[in-house]
C-alpha positions, 0 to 999 in steps of 0.5 A, a space after each residue: 846162351 850167348 856171350 854177355 856184354 861183359 864177356 864181349 868186352 873183357 873176354 870170358 876168362 877175365 869176366 868169370 873170376 875163380 877167386 872164391 872157388 875151393 882149392 882141393 889138394 889131398 882129399 875131397 872135402 867139399 861138395 862144390 861142383 867147381 874146384 881149383 885142383 892143386 893135387 900135384 907139386 905138393 910138399 910131400 915125399 915122392 911116395 905120397 905125391 904119387 899116392 895123392 895123384 892116384 887117389 884123385 885119378 880114381 875119384 874122378 873116374 869113379 865119380 864122373 858127374 861130380 864136377 862142372 868146372 875144374 881149374 887146374 893150378 899146378 902141373 897136370 900129367 897124362 894120367 890126371 888129364 885122362 882122369 879129368 876127361 871122365 867128368 861128363 858134366 864138365 863145362 869149364 876146364 882150365 889147364 895151365 901146365 900140361 905135361 902130356 903126349 896126347 889130348 885125345 881123351 878130351 873129345 869125351 867132354 861133350 858139354 865143355 863150353 870153356 877151355 884154356 889149354 897151355 899146349 905142351 911142346 910134344 902136342 903137334 895136332 889139336 884135331 880132337 878139339 873139333 869134337 867139342 861141339 858146345 865149346 864157346 870160348 877157346 884159349 890156345 896158349 903157347 901154340 908154337 908146336 901146333 902144325 895147323 889151325 885148320 881144325 878150328 874151321 870145324 868149330 863153328 859155335 865159337 864166340 871167343 878165340 884166343 891164340 897166343 904163341 909166346 908166353 914164356 921168355 925165349 919161346 919161339 913164335 908160332 909159324 902157321 899156314 894161314 887164318 883161312 879157318 876164320 871163314 867158317 866162324 860166323 858166330 865169333 864175337 871176340 878174337 885175339 891173335 898174339 905173336 903169330 907168324 903166317 905163311 900167307 895173310 889176307 883180309 879176305 878171311 874176315 869176310 864172314 866174321 862180321 859178328 866180331 865185336 872185340 878184336 885184339 892183334 899183337 906182333 903178327 907177321 906174315 909172308 908176302 912175295 917171300 918176305 916177312 911183313 909186320 901187321 901195322 896200324 894201317 892194316 888194323 885200320 883196313 881190317 876195322 873197316 871190314 868189321 862194322 860191329 867192332 866196338 873194342 880193339 887195340 888200334 891205339 897200341 900200334 
């Protein structure tokens, strides 16, 4: 299933609202296969908080085909993350606040098509994401701790990729090697790069990305001859010349 015109223009996340999804907190009281999960940070005693999380973890593991879409709106710990990864039918996962040391279990979500991952500081490697062969849309938020994006070169089915280094005040921008992985993403329709620092940069990496129709770049800096340079309006103009199918961009904001 290919990206629709609305998804290309606005991105997957903005296109698909979760406003009408049921919110689950303490117990399962809906038969819906999509939920907003808010089972942490409740106004309960510590004992009750732990009991509720344990209940949900057991439910998710014992009912592995219950949900297709989970939007986590409160903090998620390692235990809850691992439990969610038992949901074999899951095609949508939104994690805004993950407190964990590993995402290894995510490779079990073989049907996942959309992933929004707010990356915790302790996570430095995202290679397990490359196992998600059906993923179409990937949002990597607060990516400063990740050492390399090279694994993205294996995710050839991606139609949308968003990498945002800084979201919170005081967060440091991400400094990565390069964007060479783009050479393998020939199916990409939407690309957004925010607050990145690159050791090297060349427009040549976009050579095989001619399918891109929406590109957004903000606060991108890269090294050239040992000095930091800023991606400017003239650079965006040159890039757009190489991407003949682009219809949506943020050139006017440079």
